[in-house]
N, CA, C and O atoms as CSV, one atom per row, in Angstrom:
chain,resi,resn,atom,element,x,y,z
A,1,MET,N,N,3.977,-5.251,-21.417
A,1,MET,CA,C,3.161,-4.313,-21.059
A,1,MET,C,C,3.240,-4.307,-19.253
A,1,MET,O,O,3.332,-5.273,-18.495
A,2,SER,N,N,3.179,-3.143,-19.002
A,2,SER,CA,C,3.198,-2.680,-17.620
A,2,SER,C,C,1.688,-2.030,-17.010
A,2,SER,O,O,0.916,-1.284,-17.612
A,3,ARG,N,N,1.560,-2.572,-15.637
A,3,ARG,CA,C,0.503,-2.034,-15.168
A,3,ARG,C,C,0.825,-1.355,-13.797
A,3,ARG,O,O,1.590,-1.812,-12.948
A,4,PHE,N,N,0.267,-0.436,-13.737
A,4,PHE,CA,C,0.604,0.586,-12.621
A,4,PHE,C,C,-0.032,0.198,-11.336
A,4,PHE,O,O,-1.160,-0.293,-11.393
A,5,TYR,N,N,0.547,0.355,-10.183
A,5,TYR,CA,C,0.244,-0.090,-9.047
A,5,TYR,C,C,0.431,0.705,-7.868
A,5,TYR,O,O,1.462,1.366,-7.992
A,6,ASP,N,N,-0.263,0.951,-6.557
A,6,ASP,CA,C,-0.030,1.122,-5.416
A,6,ASP,C,C,0.406,0.078,-4.480
A,6,ASP,O,O,-0.467,-0.724,-4.150
A,7,MET,N,N,1.556,-0.072,-3.996
A,7,MET,CA,C,1.862,-1.429,-3.349
A,7,MET,C,C,2.187,-0.937,-2.040
A,7,MET,O,O,2.943,0.034,-2.003
A,8,GLN,N,N,1.675,-1.520,-0.722
A,8,GLN,CA,C,1.961,-1.121,0.576
A,8,GLN,C,C,2.376,-2.495,1.163
A,8,GLN,O,O,2.053,-3.628,0.805
A,9,ILE,N,N,3.066,-2.135,2.021
A,9,ILE,CA,C,3.846,-3.836,2.891
A,9,ILE,C,C,4.052,-3.403,4.229
A,9,ILE,O,O,4.632,-2.352,4.501
A,10,THR,N,N,3.451,-4.427,5.319
A,10,THR,CA,C,3.852,-4.199,6.486
A,10,THR,C,C,4.836,-5.391,7.336
A,10,THR,O,O,4.229,-6.449,7.503
A,11,VAL,N,N,5.734,-5.375,7.687
A,11,VAL,CA,C,6.424,-6.267,8.234
A,11,VAL,C,C,6.095,-5.874,10.000
A,11,VAL,O,O,6.162,-4.773,10.546
A,12,ASP,N,N,5.751,-7.137,10.559
A,12,ASP,CA,C,5.353,-6.672,11.968
A,12,ASP,C,C,7.071,-7.154,12.815
A,12,ASP,O,O,8.049,-7.670,12.274
A,13,ASP,N,N,6.918,-6.808,14.022
A,13,ASP,CA,C,7.947,-7.010,15.169
A,13,ASP,C,C,9.101,-7.344,15.150
A,13,ASP,O,O,9.555,-8.327,15.736
A,14,LEU,N,N,10.000,-6.200,14.159
A,14,LEU,CA,C,11.331,-6.211,14.460
A,14,LEU,C,C,11.790,-5.841,15.384
A,14,LEU,O,O,11.325,-4.917,16.051
A,15,ALA,N,N,13.050,-6.616,15.710
A,15,ALA,CA,C,13.389,-6.308,16.999
A,15,ALA,C,C,15.032,-5.783,17.286
A,15,ALA,O,O,15.657,-6.226,18.249
A,16,THR,N,N,15.529,-4.961,16.493
A,16,THR,CA,C,16.078,-4.386,16.213
A,16,THR,C,C,16.434,-3.461,15.135
A,16,THR,O,O,16.331,-3.924,13.999
A,17,GLN,N,N,16.910,-2.007,15.278
A,17,GLN,CA,C,17.099,-0.834,14.092
A,17,GLN,C,C,18.058,-2.065,13.121
A,17,GLN,O,O,17.864,-2.096,11.906
A,18,ALA,N,N,18.722,-2.700,13.540
A,18,ALA,CA,C,19.830,-3.400,12.026
A,18,ALA,C,C,18.438,-4.150,11.456
A,18,ALA,O,O,18.157,-3.962,10.272
A,19,GLU,N,N,17.690,-4.873,12.155
A,19,GLU,CA,C,16.782,-5.709,11.204
A,19,GLU,C,C,15.746,-4.784,10.198
A,19,GLU,O,O,15.369,-5.085,9.065
A,20,ALA,N,N,15.481,-3.813,10.825
A,20,ALA,CA,C,14.598,-2.714,10.397
A,20,ALA,C,C,15.490,-2.437,9.081
A,20,ALA,O,O,15.060,-2.713,7.961
A,21,THR,N,N,16.413,-2.027,9.237
A,21,THR,CA,C,17.592,-0.969,8.060
A,21,THR,C,C,17.859,-2.519,7.188
A,21,THR,O,O,17.802,-2.450,5.961
A,22,ALA,N,N,18.016,-3.270,7.538
A,22,ALA,CA,C,18.459,-4.387,6.611
A,22,ALA,C,C,16.959,-4.837,5.588
A,22,ALA,O,O,17.021,-5.105,4.388
A,23,VAL,N,N,16.007,-4.829,6.211
A,23,VAL,CA,C,14.847,-5.019,5.579
A,23,VAL,C,C,14.625,-4.185,4.774
A,23,VAL,O,O,14.620,-4.506,3.586
A,24,CYS,N,N,14.368,-2.832,5.172
A,24,CYS,CA,C,14.481,-1.820,4.321
A,24,CYS,C,C,15.208,-2.058,2.918
A,24,CYS,O,O,14.718,-2.315,1.819
A,25,GLU,N,N,16.496,-1.893,3.301
A,25,GLU,CA,C,17.233,-2.095,2.036
A,25,GLU,C,C,16.849,-3.196,1.050
A,25,GLU,O,O,16.709,-3.014,-0.159
A,26,ALA,N,N,16.677,-4.481,1.758
A,26,ALA,CA,C,15.957,-5.450,1.213
A,26,ALA,C,C,15.194,-5.089,0.133
A,26,ALA,O,O,15.542,-5.194,-1.044
A,27,LEU,N,N,13.942,-4.577,0.624
A,27,LEU,CA,C,12.563,-4.536,0.021
A,27,LEU,C,C,12.664,-3.275,-0.997
A,27,LEU,O,O,11.880,-3.196,-1.944
A,28,GLU,N,N,13.750,-2.202,-0.744
A,28,GLU,CA,C,14.133,-1.000,-2.006
A,28,GLU,C,C,14.450,-2.010,-3.318
A,28,GLU,O,O,13.936,-1.846,-4.425
A,29,LEU,N,N,15.159,-2.815,-3.063
A,29,LEU,CA,C,15.300,-3.743,-4.700
A,29,LEU,C,C,14.321,-4.334,-5.104
A,29,LEU,O,O,14.412,-4.855,-6.216
A,30,VAL,N,N,13.047,-4.460,-4.341
A,30,VAL,CA,C,12.254,-4.987,-4.946
A,30,VAL,C,C,11.364,-4.178,-5.854
A,30,VAL,O,O,10.925,-4.440,-6.974
A,31,TRP,N,N,11.169,-2.818,-4.847
A,31,TRP,CA,C,9.983,-1.781,-5.304
A,31,TRP,C,C,10.294,-0.560,-4.743
A,31,TRP,O,O,11.124,-0.391,-3.849
A,32,ASP,N,N,9.585,0.340,-5.302
A,32,ASP,CA,C,10.239,1.719,-4.617
A,32,ASP,C,C,9.424,2.266,-3.713
A,32,ASP,O,O,8.529,3.107,-3.791
A,33,PHE,N,N,10.043,1.435,-2.549
A,33,PHE,CA,C,8.993,1.599,-1.142
A,33,PHE,C,C,9.192,2.710,-0.566
A,33,PHE,O,O,10.227,3.089,-1.113
A,34,GLU,N,N,8.913,3.468,0.146
A,34,GLU,CA,C,8.954,4.468,0.948
A,34,GLU,C,C,8.570,3.602,2.406
A,34,GLU,O,O,7.687,2.775,2.633
A,35,PHE,N,N,9.541,4.127,3.188
A,35,PHE,CA,C,9.212,3.476,4.745
A,35,PHE,C,C,9.118,4.505,6.030
A,35,PHE,O,O,9.710,5.583,6.089
A,36,THR,N,N,8.182,3.911,7.134
A,36,THR,CA,C,7.989,4.292,8.162
A,36,THR,C,C,8.045,3.218,9.188
A,36,THR,O,O,7.676,2.084,8.882
A,37,THR,N,N,8.471,3.484,10.364
A,37,THR,CA,C,8.446,2.703,11.258
A,37,THR,C,C,7.400,3.283,12.347
A,37,THR,O,O,7.178,4.486,12.483
A,38,TYR,N,N,6.803,2.281,13.083
A,38,TYR,CA,C,5.907,2.011,14.472
A,38,TYR,C,C,6.367,1.345,15.594
A,38,TYR,O,O,6.886,0.233,15.489
A,39,PRO,N,N,6.214,1.985,16.809
A,39,PRO,CA,C,6.763,3.297,17.296
A,39,PRO,C,C,7.745,3.062,16.715
A,39,PRO,O,O,8.149,1.995,16.255
A,40,ARG,N,N,8.469,4.724,16.705
A,40,ARG,CA,C,9.547,5.218,16.537
A,40,ARG,C,C,10.699,5.201,17.255
A,40,ARG,O,O,11.860,5.373,16.882
A,41,ASP,N,N,10.251,4.977,18.315
A,41,ASP,CA,C,11.355,5.160,19.249
A,41,ASP,C,C,11.721,4.209,20.017
A,41,ASP,O,O,12.387,4.534,21.000
A,42,SER,N,N,11.358,2.559,19.779
A,42,SER,CA,C,11.343,2.073,20.787
A,42,SER,C,C,11.029,0.190,19.936
A,42,SER,O,O,10.290,-0.095,18.994
A,43,PHE,N,N,11.622,-0.402,20.480
A,43,PHE,CA,C,11.855,-1.658,19.526
A,43,PHE,C,C,10.568,-2.910,20.637
A,43,PHE,O,O,10.560,-2.900,21.868
A,44,PRO,N,N,9.610,-3.867,19.730
A,44,PRO,CA,C,10.072,-4.148,18.502
A,44,PRO,C,C,9.024,-3.011,17.686
A,44,PRO,O,O,8.124,-2.308,18.147
A,45,VAL,N,N,9.556,-3.155,16.257
A,45,VAL,CA,C,8.639,-1.918,15.605
A,45,VAL,C,C,7.759,-2.651,14.334
A,45,VAL,O,O,8.016,-3.756,13.858
A,46,THR,N,N,6.743,-1.814,13.948
A,46,THR,CA,C,6.302,-1.965,12.683
A,46,THR,C,C,6.770,-1.321,11.952
A,46,THR,O,O,6.932,-0.141,12.261
A,47,LEU,N,N,7.285,-1.891,10.394
A,47,LEU,CA,C,7.884,-1.415,9.528
A,47,LEU,C,C,6.163,-1.269,8.481
A,47,LEU,O,O,5.235,-2.059,8.308
A,48,HIS,N,N,6.430,0.117,8.010
A,48,HIS,CA,C,5.498,-0.173,6.560
A,48,HIS,C,C,5.933,0.487,5.494
A,48,HIS,O,O,6.606,1.491,5.725
A,49,GLY,N,N,5.758,0.233,4.523
A,49,GLY,CA,C,6.331,0.572,3.374
A,49,GLY,C,C,5.119,1.384,2.140
A,49,GLY,O,O,3.927,1.462,2.437
A,50,GLY,N,N,5.491,1.760,1.207
A,50,GLY,CA,C,4.189,2.003,0.093
A,50,GLY,C,C,5.207,3.220,-0.949
A,50,GLY,O,O,6.063,4.100,-0.860
A,51,GLY,N,N,4.268,2.399,-2.017
A,51,GLY,CA,C,5.080,3.428,-2.996
A,51,GLY,C,C,3.989,2.674,-4.302
A,51,GLY,O,O,3.317,1.644,-4.255
A,52,GLN,N,N,4.164,3.617,-5.337
A,52,GLN,CA,C,4.014,3.394,-6.692
A,52,GLN,C,C,4.895,3.262,-8.283
A,52,GLN,O,O,5.735,4.027,-8.757
A,53,SER,N,N,4.404,2.175,-8.757
A,53,SER,CA,C,5.246,1.736,-9.690
A,53,SER,C,C,4.231,0.844,-10.882
A,53,SER,O,O,3.003,0.928,-10.900
A,54,SER,N,N,4.790,0.269,-11.531
A,54,SER,CA,C,4.636,-0.680,-12.471
A,54,SER,C,C,5.228,-1.876,-12.470
A,54,SER,O,O,6.425,-2.163,-12.490
A,55,LEU,N,N,3.693,-2.953,-12.431
A,55,LEU,CA,C,4.383,-4.521,-12.706
A,55,LEU,C,C,5.019,-4.769,-14.310
A,55,LEU,O,O,4.403,-4.311,-15.273
A,56,ARG,N,N,6.088,-5.407,-14.462
A,56,ARG,CA,C,6.360,-5.784,-16.237
A,56,ARG,C,C,6.809,-7.059,-16.055
A,56,ARG,O,O,7.105,-7.622,-15.001
A,57,GLY,N,N,6.829,-7.405,-17.013
A,57,GLY,CA,C,7.256,-8.685,-17.783
A,57,GLY,C,C,6.102,-9.810,-17.749
A,57,GLY,O,O,6.445,-10.883,-18.245
A,58,GLY,N,N,4.695,-9.733,-17.207
A,58,GLY,CA,C,3.920,-10.379,-16.688
A,58,GLY,C,C,3.715,-10.851,-15.464
A,58,GLY,O,O,3.018,-11.831,-15.202
A,59,GLU,N,N,4.237,-10.257,-14.781
A,59,GLU,CA,C,4.469,-10.577,-13.100
A,59,GLU,C,C,2.999,-10.736,-12.746
A,59,GLU,O,O,2.143,-10.200,-13.450
A,60,SER,N,N,2.780,-11.234,-12.005
A,60,SER,CA,C,1.319,-10.786,-11.345
A,60,SER,C,C,1.295,-10.868,-10.032
A,60,SER,O,O,1.941,-11.711,-9.409
A,61,GLU,N,N,0.429,-9.861,-9.420
A,61,GLU,CA,C,0.501,-9.507,-8.194
A,61,GLU,C,C,0.930,-10.868,-6.830
A,61,GLU,O,O,1.571,-10.428,-5.875
A,62,GLU,N,N,0.627,-12.159,-6.804
A,62,GLU,CA,C,0.952,-12.963,-6.495
A,62,GLU,C,C,2.503,-13.692,-6.266
A,62,GLU,O,O,2.859,-14.492,-5.400
A,63,GLU,N,N,3.258,-13.090,-7.384
A,63,GLU,CA,C,4.551,-13.007,-7.900
A,63,GLU,C,C,5.067,-11.850,-7.168
A,63,GLU,O,O,6.168,-11.914,-6.620
A,64,PHE,N,N,4.177,-10.556,-7.114
A,64,PHE,CA,C,5.174,-9.804,-6.732
A,64,PHE,C,C,5.248,-10.197,-4.946
A,64,PHE,O,O,6.274,-10.211,-4.266
A,65,ALA,N,N,4.280,-10.402,-4.627
A,65,ALA,CA,C,3.606,-10.491,-3.110
A,65,ALA,C,C,5.032,-11.582,-2.596
A,65,ALA,O,O,5.638,-11.260,-1.574
A,66,GLU,N,N,5.468,-12.824,-3.370
A,66,GLU,CA,C,6.241,-13.805,-2.981
A,66,GLU,C,C,7.651,-13.119,-2.934
A,66,GLU,O,O,8.350,-13.332,-1.943
A,67,ARG,N,N,8.199,-12.163,-4.117
A,67,ARG,CA,C,9.317,-11.492,-4.395
A,67,ARG,C,C,9.436,-11.030,-2.724
A,67,ARG,O,O,10.196,-11.603,-1.943
A,68,CYS,N,N,8.513,-9.857,-2.333
A,68,CYS,CA,C,8.633,-9.177,-0.939
A,68,CYS,C,C,8.774,-10.299,-0.015
A,68,CYS,O,O,9.905,-10.337,0.471
A,69,TYR,N,N,7.840,-11.405,0.463
A,69,TYR,CA,C,7.865,-12.315,1.207
A,69,TYR,C,C,9.650,-12.485,1.367
A,69,TYR,O,O,10.276,-11.964,2.290
A,70,ARG,N,N,10.334,-13.388,0.178
A,70,ARG,CA,C,11.501,-13.537,-0.038
A,70,ARG,C,C,12.628,-12.692,0.483
A,70,ARG,O,O,13.693,-13.166,0.880
A,71,ALA,N,N,12.292,-11.234,0.454
A,71,ALA,CA,C,13.423,-10.617,0.575
A,71,ALA,C,C,13.231,-9.973,1.961
A,71,ALA,O,O,14.012,-9.075,2.273
A,72,VAL,N,N,12.250,-10.351,2.836
A,72,VAL,CA,C,11.944,-10.018,4.103
A,72,VAL,C,C,12.546,-11.269,4.958
A,72,VAL,O,O,13.203,-11.063,5.979
A,73,LEU,N,N,12.319,-12.375,4.548
A,73,LEU,CA,C,12.212,-14.126,4.737
A,73,LEU,C,C,14.043,-14.155,5.055
A,73,LEU,O,O,14.609,-14.285,6.140
A,74,CYS,N,N,14.532,-14.014,3.935
A,74,CYS,CA,C,16.001,-14.208,3.640
A,74,CYS,C,C,16.870,-13.355,4.353
A,74,CYS,O,O,17.989,-13.613,4.796
A,75,THR,N,N,16.072,-12.064,4.423
A,75,THR,CA,C,17.172,-11.069,5.028
A,75,THR,C,C,16.814,-11.239,6.736
A,75,THR,O,O,17.736,-10.872,7.465
A,76,LEU,N,N,15.942,-11.603,7.224
A,76,LEU,CA,C,16.072,-11.915,8.447
A,76,LEU,C,C,16.222,-13.059,8.852
A,76,LEU,O,O,16.378,-13.182,10.067
A,77,LYS,N,N,16.229,-14.211,8.053
A,77,LYS,CA,C,16.408,-15.607,8.663
A,77,LYS,C,C,15.661,-16.263,9.700
A,77,LYS,O,O,16.060,-17.227,10.352
A,78,HIS,N,N,14.491,-15.651,9.820
A,78,HIS,CA,C,13.724,-16.355,10.755
A,78,HIS,C,C,11.966,-15.663,10.235
A,78,HIS,O,O,11.781,-14.566,9.706
A,79,PRO,N,N,11.193,-16.402,10.489
A,79,PRO,CA,C,9.674,-16.034,10.635
A,79,PRO,C,C,9.436,-14.672,10.870
A,79,PRO,O,O,9.948,-14.099,11.832
A,80,ALA,N,N,8.478,-13.938,9.825
A,80,ALA,CA,C,7.619,-12.954,10.185
A,80,ALA,C,C,6.461,-12.635,9.715
A,80,ALA,O,O,6.237,-12.932,8.541
A,81,GLU,N,N,5.638,-12.093,10.337
A,81,GLU,CA,C,4.377,-11.471,9.729
A,81,GLU,C,C,4.379,-10.244,8.946
A,81,GLU,O,O,4.467,-9.089,9.364
A,82,ILE,N,N,4.230,-10.814,7.313
A,82,ILE,CA,C,4.315,-9.753,6.246
A,82,ILE,C,C,3.035,-9.778,5.558
A,82,ILE,O,O,2.548,-10.729,4.948
A,83,ILE,N,N,2.593,-8.720,5.714
A,83,ILE,CA,C,1.458,-8.278,4.226
A,83,ILE,C,C,1.993,-7.435,3.361
A,83,ILE,O,O,2.803,-6.508,3.373
A,84,VAL,N,N,1.235,-8.080,2.506
A,84,VAL,CA,C,1.386,-6.860,0.714
A,84,VAL,C,C,-0.089,-6.836,0.502
A,84,VAL,O,O,-0.896,-7.761,0.605
A,85,ASN,N,N,-0.287,-5.505,0.162
A,85,ASN,CA,C,-1.567,-5.226,-0.287
A,85,ASN,C,C,-0.999,-4.516,-2.097
A,85,ASN,O,O,-0.178,-3.600,-2.147
A,86,CYS,N,N,-1.536,-5.067,-3.247
A,86,CYS,CA,C,-1.474,-4.650,-4.179
A,86,CYS,C,C,-3.034,-4.039,-4.571
A,86,CYS,O,O,-4.157,-4.542,-4.552
A,87,THR,N,N,-2.409,-2.465,-4.995
A,87,THR,CA,C,-3.973,-1.975,-5.594
A,87,THR,C,C,-3.724,-1.705,-7.074
A,87,THR,O,O,-2.748,-0.979,-7.262
A,88,TYR,N,N,-4.476,-2.180,-8.365
A,88,TYR,CA,C,-4.214,-1.429,-9.498
A,88,TYR,C,C,-4.787,-0.152,-9.609
A,88,TYR,O,O,-5.868,0.136,-9.096
A,89,MET,N,N,-4.225,0.478,-10.140
A,89,MET,CA,C,-4.226,1.906,-10.236
A,89,MET,C,C,-5.246,2.393,-11.548
A,89,MET,O,O,-5.890,3.441,-11.575
A,90,GLU,N,N,-5.208,1.325,-12.635
A,90,GLU,CA,C,-5.670,1.881,-13.838
A,90,GLU,C,C,-7.232,1.217,-14.103
A,90,GLU,O,O,-8.030,1.282,-15.038
A,91,ASN,N,N,-7.227,0.837,-13.350
A,91,ASN,CA,C,-8.998,0.391,-13.251
A,91,ASN,C,C,-9.443,0.221,-12.059
A,91,ASN,O,O,-9.749,-0.930,-11.748
A,92,LEU,N,N,-9.617,1.390,-10.983
A,92,LEU,CA,C,-10.051,1.126,-9.775
A,92,LEU,C,C,-11.799,1.273,-9.758
A,92,LEU,O,O,-12.446,2.061,-10.448
A,93,PRO,N,N,-12.333,0.302,-8.787
A,93,PRO,CA,C,-13.675,0.823,-8.830
A,93,PRO,C,C,-14.628,1.485,-8.521
A,93,PRO,O,O,-15.019,0.862,-7.533
A,94,TYR,N,N,-15.363,2.383,-8.657
A,94,TYR,CA,C,-15.759,3.681,-8.538
A,94,TYR,C,C,-17.680,3.590,-8.207
A,94,TYR,O,O,-18.433,2.629,-8.367
A,95,GLU,N,N,-17.925,4.713,-7.810
A,95,GLU,CA,C,-19.035,4.916,-7.947
A,95,GLU,C,C,-19.873,5.974,-8.840
A,95,GLU,O,O,-19.754,7.086,-8.324
A,96,GLU,N,N,-20.281,5.994,-9.428
A,96,GLU,CA,C,-21.072,7.255,-9.961
A,96,GLU,C,C,-22.373,8.058,-9.781
A,96,GLU,O,O,-23.503,7.571,-9.813
A,97,TYR,N,N,-22.153,8.976,-9.645
A,97,TYR,CA,C,-23.809,9.652,-8.859
A,97,TYR,C,C,-23.883,10.481,-10.275
A,97,TYR,O,O,-22.911,10.840,-10.940
A,98,HIS,N,N,-25.282,10.699,-10.581
A,98,HIS,CA,C,-26.139,11.314,-11.030
A,98,HIS,C,C,-27.086,12.251,-10.599
A,98,HIS,O,O,-28.063,11.695,-10.097
A,99,CYS,N,N,-27.143,13.351,-10.612
A,99,CYS,CA,C,-28.065,14.709,-9.644
A,99,CYS,C,C,-29.373,14.516,-11.188
A,99,CYS,O,O,-29.416,14.879,-12.364
A,100,THR,N,N,-30.412,13.586,-10.049
A,100,THR,CA,C,-31.811,13.702,-10.909
A,100,THR,C,C,-32.577,14.977,-11.004
A,100,THR,O,O,-32.173,15.725,-10.113
A,101,GLU,N,N,-33.329,15.423,-11.574
A,101,GLU,CA,C,-34.560,16.338,-11.405
A,101,GLU,C,C,-35.526,16.566,-10.390
A,101,GLU,O,O,-36.228,17.564,-10.227
A,102,GLU,N,N,-35.446,14.891,-9.331
A,102,GLU,CA,C,-35.604,15.260,-7.917
A,102,GLU,C,C,-35.228,15.828,-6.924
A,102,GLU,O,O,-35.801,16.152,-5.884
A,103,ASP,N,N,-33.553,16.012,-7.532
A,103,ASP,CA,C,-32.726,16.064,-6.322
A,103,ASP,C,C,-32.443,17.705,-6.733
A,103,ASP,O,O,-32.240,18.644,-5.964
A,104,ILE,N,N,-32.495,17.702,-8.033
A,104,ILE,CA,C,-32.239,19.260,-8.213
A,104,ILE,C,C,-34.172,20.193,-7.933
A,104,ILE,O,O,-34.187,21.374,-7.586
A,105,ALA,N,N,-35.034,19.701,-8.075
A,105,ALA,CA,C,-35.863,20.717,-7.170
A,105,ALA,C,C,-35.451,20.485,-5.576
A,105,ALA,O,O,-34.914,21.477,-5.080
A,106,ARG,N,N,-35.591,19.470,-4.786
A,106,ARG,CA,C,-35.060,19.512,-3.447
A,106,ARG,C,C,-34.052,20.351,-3.629
A,106,ARG,O,O,-34.651,21.426,-3.611
A,107,ILE,N,N,-33.384,20.499,-3.726
A,107,ILE,CA,C,-32.045,21.527,-3.473
A,107,ILE,C,C,-32.290,22.725,-3.539
A,107,ILE,O,O,-32.123,23.608,-2.698
A,108,LEU,N,N,-32.883,22.780,-5.039
A,108,LEU,CA,C,-33.281,24.203,-4.983
A,108,LEU,C,C,-34.206,24.660,-4.474
A,108,LEU,O,O,-34.633,25.704,-4.968
A,109,GLY,N,N,-34.866,24.120,-3.355
A,109,GLY,CA,C,-36.042,24.481,-2.724
A,109,GLY,C,C,-35.673,24.653,-1.258
A,109,GLY,O,O,-36.309,25.308,-0.433
A,110,SER,N,N,-34.326,23.830,-1.017
A,110,SER,CA,C,-34.042,24.366,0.067
A,110,SER,C,C,-32.845,25.653,0.237
A,110,SER,O,O,-32.345,26.156,1.243
A,111,CYS,N,N,-32.679,25.878,-1.016
A,111,CYS,CA,C,-31.703,27.097,-1.187
A,111,CYS,C,C,-32.161,28.168,-0.415
A,111,CYS,O,O,-31.597,28.401,0.654
A,112,SER,N,N,-33.153,28.898,-0.815
A,112,SER,CA,C,-33.725,29.840,-0.130
A,112,SER,C,C,-33.544,29.700,1.088
A,112,SER,O,O,-32.663,30.415,1.565
A,113,SER,N,N,-34.195,28.867,1.921
A,113,SER,CA,C,-34.675,28.514,3.109
A,113,SER,C,C,-33.199,28.343,4.159
A,113,SER,O,O,-33.239,28.551,5.372
A,114,SER,N,N,-31.828,27.890,3.339
A,114,SER,CA,C,-30.704,27.813,4.116
A,114,SER,C,C,-29.953,29.107,3.793
A,114,SER,O,O,-28.989,28.942,4.540
A,115,THR,N,N,-29.706,30.434,3.113
A,115,THR,CA,C,-29.354,31.127,2.778
A,115,THR,C,C,-29.502,32.476,3.493
A,115,THR,O,O,-28.993,33.489,3.012
């Protein structure tokens, strides 16, 4: 069973371009991330990646985050701040609004004065 997710990852304080590149390459093996770095032209940088795909094989969000942590930390060989955000896209919370008779009367009453 697959479950469709939007995954976002942030890795702070990458010290060199080589670190940023290596982390991107390692994380691309975990998920189909697209990456951006901030600031773009000086170091240290914050790496941000995002992408949508499906978790398969019964993998949990926690297990996915662990795979991301492992990819970053085993690449860098030193501590790093890593944040993973998982959004399950198939059952998002939402608000539903109904136009009531009172809304209709109020809005129709204001139409002639605003046109």
